[in-house]
N, C-alpha and C positions, 0 to 999 in steps of 0.2 A: 651211361648206365652204371659203370663201375664206380664212378664218383658218387652217384646218388646212393649206391649200396653202402659204400664206405661211410658216407655221412650218416646214413640211417643206423648203421652198426655203432658208430661212435656217439651219436647224439641221443639215440632213443634209449639205450640201456647202459651205455658205457662199458659194454662187455669187451674188454681188451683181448681176452682169449679168442673170442669169435672173430674179432678183427684180424688178429694174427693168423688164425686158421684160414680165413678167407684170402688174405694176401699170399699165404703159402700155396694155396690151390692155384692162384693166378700164376705164381712163379713156376709151379710145376707144369702147368699147361703151356707156358712159354719155353719150357726147357731150361729154366734157371733153377739150379739146385740150392742156392743160398741167397740170403737177403743181401741187399745192396744194389747198386746201379747195374743195369744190364751191360754185358760186355760189348765193347765196340766191335763192329764188323771188321773183317780183315781188309776190305776194300769197299769203296763206294759202289752201290749197285749200278749196273749198267742201265743207261737210259735208252730205251728203244724209241728213238726219235721218229721213226717212220710210223709208229702208232700214235704219237703225240702231235706231230706236225703235218699239216696238209700241204704246206708250201715250204720248199727248201729255202734257206737263208739267201743263197745266191742264185735263185731261180731267175733266169733272164726274162721270163714271161710273167713276172709277178705283177707288172702294171696292167697287162691285159687281163690277168686273173682278177685283179681288184675291180676293174671296170665291169667285167662280166658279173661278178658277185653284187656290185653296187646297183647295177641295173635290175638285177633280180630282186633286190631289196626295195625297189621302188624309187631309186634316185634317177634323176636326169643327168647323164654324163656326157660331157663334151671334151674333146682333146684338141689342144692347140699348142702353139709355141708362145714365147713371151710377146711377140708382136700381135698375136691374135687375141690377147686377153680382153682389150677394150671392145672390139667387135663382138666377141662372145658374150660379154655382159650386156651389150646393147640388144643383142638378139634375144637373150633370156628375158629382158625387161619389156621388149616390144609386145604390144597388144595386151598388156596387163594393166590393171588399174592401180598403178603405183605412183604416188606423189612424193612420199618421204622415204628416205633410205638411211639406215645406220651403217656406217663403214667402220670396221674394227679389225685391224691387222696385228697379229702378234709379232710377225717377222717381216712380212712383205711391206714395201712402201705403200702407204695409203693416199698420199697427197695427189698423185697423178690420177687415180681412179676417182677420188672425191671431186677434184677440180673438173674433170671431164663431165661427170654427171651433173654437177652444179651448173655448168655452162649449158647443159641441155634442159635446164629448168626444174630439175628435181630439188627438193629440199633435203639438204645433206646434214646429218649429225655425225660427229665422231664420238667414240666412246670416251675419249679424253676431254670432251667438252663439259662445261658445268651443267649440272642437272641431267646428265645423260641417262642416269638410272631411271628417271621418270619419262624422258622423251622416247626411250626405246619402245615403250608401250604404244606410242602413237605412230610408229613406223610400219609401213606395209612390207618393206623388204629390208633384209640385212645382208651385207656383203662382208665376209670374213675370210681369213685363211684358216688353216688348221695345222696341228703339229705333225700328225702322221696319218697315213692310210694303212690299214691292215689287210693284206692281200687275201688271207685265208677266208675272211668273212665279208669283205667289201665294206668295212666299217671305217669311220673317221675317229680320230682321237684328238680331243681338245682339252685344255685345262686353263683355268682362270688365274690371273695374276693382276697386279695393279694396272697394267696396260691392256688387258684383255678381259672383257666382262662376260660372264657366263650367260647373262640375259640375251646377248646378241645371237646366241645359238639355240635358245630355248623358248623365246616368247614371240618372235616375229613370224608372220604367216609364210613369207617367202624367204628362204635362206639360200644364198648363193655362196659357194665355197670355192676358194682358189687353192688347189692342191698341187704343189710341184711334184712331178713324177719321181724325183730322187728321194722324196719323203715317203714313198710307199715301201713298207717293209713287209717281211713275210707274215709276222703274227705278233702276238703279245710277248713271246719269248725274246724276239728281237727288239720290240719297242721299249720294254721296260728299262734296259740299260740306257737308251737314249733319253728317257724321261729323267732318270737320275743325273745324267750328264747335263742336260739342259736346265735342270733346276738346281744345279750346284750341289748335288748329293742329297738334297732334301725333297722328298716327294711332295708334289703340289697338293694343296688341301682339297682340290676339286678336279678330278680327272673323269672325263665323260667319254664313253664310247657310243658313237652315233651310228646306228645300223640302218637308218632310213627315215622317211617322214614319220612324225609322231603318230602312233596308232593306239587304240584301246578297244578291247572287247569286253569291258567290265559290265556293260548293260545288256543283259540277256544274250551274251556271246555274239552280239552283232558288231562286226569290225567297223570302226569309224576312224577316219584319218583326219589329223589336224586338230584334235581336241585340246591337247595340252602342249602344243609346240608347233613347229612349222608344218604346214600342210604340203608344201612343195619344197623339196630339197634338191638343188641343182649344183653339180660339181663340175668345175673346169679343171681338167688335168693339164698341167703345164709342162711341156718338154723343155 
C-alpha cells in the first residue's frame, strides 16, 4: 500500500513536497525523527520457538509423530528394518493391478529392489534409463526414496536433480516411498539447513513438500483423490 501511494504521488503529479510530507508522516509514526535508514535494534528479537515449532528438534518421538500425522493425511505407513524392505514392498504390491514399475532412488541403492521385482515378472524402468521421461507415464507404480520427513505435519520432502526425476513422484497412480527413520526431522526449520548442505549450498530448483495422496476440490467443492498425482501414497519407514 505504501509503495503504491509513493508511486502515485511521484508519477501522477510529481509533487515532491507532498512526497516528502508523506514520508515524514511515516517516519513520525515509526518513531523516527529524521530522514535516513532506520536505526538498528540493540539486539536480535527473541524467537519464541514454542509458538513457532510444534516438534522440538531433538524430540525422541518425532518418528512416531511423523507416522501419526502421515496416516491422518491419508498415507499408508509401514515400519520395518532394512531386512524387511523387500517383504514390505511385496505386500504393498500384492492384489494390485500393477505390471510396470518405475524405480528411482536419490540415495538408496535401487539395483536390489529392481532386480527382485524384475525376477517376479514386473516390467521395471529406472529413471536413468533412456526415454524414462516418457515411459514413466506408462507405469502403474513408482518406488522412490525421499530426502526428508517433516514430523510436525507428516509430510515428505523431495527435490529433483539429474538422478532423481520429479515425474516419479507426481504422475504415477501408486507411489511407494522408502523413508529412513533417521531422515525424519522436526520441521522445515530443521530441514532447510539439510537441503543447503545436500545441494552444496545451492537450493534445488524444485523442492516439493508432499502431504498425502493428491486431492482436489476445485469442482463444486467435491473432494476427489488422485486427479493430478498418485491416488495411493504408501511409505515404508526404515529403522
